[in-house]
N, C-alpha and C positions, 0 to 999 in steps of 0.2 A: 504494500500500500504506500502511495506517495502522498506526502502532505505538502501543500503549497502555502507558503507564508504570505499573507496579505498585508498591505501597508496599514498603518494605524489610521482608523477613520477619523480620529480626533484631529489629526494634522490637516486632513483634507477639509474638514468642516471649518477649521480655523482660517484657512486661506480663503474660503468662500465668504466668510464673515468680513474680512478686510476688503475684499473686492466690493462687497455690498456697501460698506461704509464709504469707500472712495466714490462710488457711483452716486450715492445719496448726497454726499457733500457737494459734488458738482451740480446736482439738481438744485439744491438749496441756494447755491451761489447765483444760479440763473433766475431763480424765482424773484429775487429782489432787484434785478437790473431793470432799467426802463425798457419798455417794449417799443418796437419799431413797426409801424403799420403803414403801408402805402395804399392809397385809394387808387387802384390800378389804372383805370382808363384816364383819369385826370393827372395823376402823378406817375412818373416813370422812374424806375430805378437807375442809378448811375452804374456804369460798367467801367472796368479798367481799360486802359488803352489797348491792351493785347486781346480784348474780347473778340472772338470770331463768330460773326453772325452769318447772314445769308450771302452767298457769292453773287457778284454782279460784274457786268462788263462796263468799261468806261470809254469815253471819247476824249480826244485831245482838245486843246483850246481852239482849234479850227473846225471842230465838229466832225472830224474823221474818226472812224473806228480804229482802235489801236490793235485789235487782234489780226494777226497775219496767218491764221490757221496752220500753226506749226505742229499741232496735235500733241504737244507735250503735256498739257493739262489733261487731255483725254487718256493718255497712256499712264500717267502717274496716279490717277484717281483710284483709290482702293476699291470702292463699291461700283466702279464703272458707271457713274451717274452722268458724265459729260459725253455728248455726242456732237461731233463737228463734221461738216461737209465743206470742203474748200471750193472756191470759185476763182477764176482768173480775172485779174484787172487788166484792161487794155489801155487805159488812159494814164497810168502812172508807172514809175519804175518798180513799185511793189508788185510782185508777180501773183500773190495769192491774197485772198481775204476769206473770212468765214461767211460763206453763203448761208449755211444753216448752223446754228449754235444753240444747243438746248441743254439744260440741266434738269435732271429728274430730282426734284427736291424731296421726294419720298425716299430716295436712296442716299442722298447727300448726307455725309456725316460731319460737315463743316470742319474738316481736318486742316485745311489751309495749304495742302500740298500744291493745289493748282495755282495759288497766289505766289508761292515760293518759286515754282519752276518756270513761270511765265517770263520769257526774255523781253517782252515788249511792255510789261507792266500794264496789261490789258484787263486783268481780272483781279478783283479785290474782294475780301470778305469785309462787309460793312458792319455797322453796329445794330442793324435791324434784326429783330428776333421774332417778329410776328409772322407766322406762316399759317394761313388758313385758306381753305377752299372747300367748296361743296362737293366737288367731284375729283377724281384722281387726275383727270386731264388738266384741271386748273393748276395743279401742283407740278406740272412739267413746264418749266419756264422757257419760252422761246427767246430768240436773240433780241427782239424788240422790247420785251419786258425786262430782260437783263440790262439792256442799255438804259432804259427808263429808271431802273433802280439805281444804277451806278452813277449816272450823271456825267459831269465833265471833270477831268483831272488834268492839270497842265502837264505837258510833256516837256521836261527840262532838257532832254538830250537832243531831240529834233534831228535824228540821224538822216531823215529823208530830205531835209531842207536844201543841202547842197545839190542833190540830184534833181530836185524840182526846179531849182533856180537856173541850172545849166542844161539847156536842151541837148547839147552834144554828148553829155554823159548819160542820157536816159536810154541809150541802146536803140535809138531810132523809133521809139514809141511816140505816139501822138500825145500831146499834153493837154 
């Protein structure tokens, strides 16, 4: 016959007691603190600068779309929420533009990878956090809606400015 020696139950009960005391002291400290209540639709909460909300496309200061359909945001997106279809521009030295750009907000996890990988700084995660819709189709944002949400951000680099100014460097394209 084999006998198994069990640990002393008094020690286990003693550790539970101190965990209970620690938890109750934390609760008592929070009971007497002032409460913070926001009246939501009228009052909005403040978010830190690094808060990642809804993704959106932006235009430059001249009203041009900044996305050049490089597909990097589509490839880096973990849930595959971004879909891009490229089109060719005939009137400028930029060869591609996003003919179709959509983000499925039902799949988007607001991770920020698309913003980090974009070489043109065309997609940003803004401070907006309200996402509502009556149907699933309303939560698949097309390019027009994404541009409306994003607005205008000035392009400080303006890498196409020299090409647009000098017709000989545009590769024979019409301006």
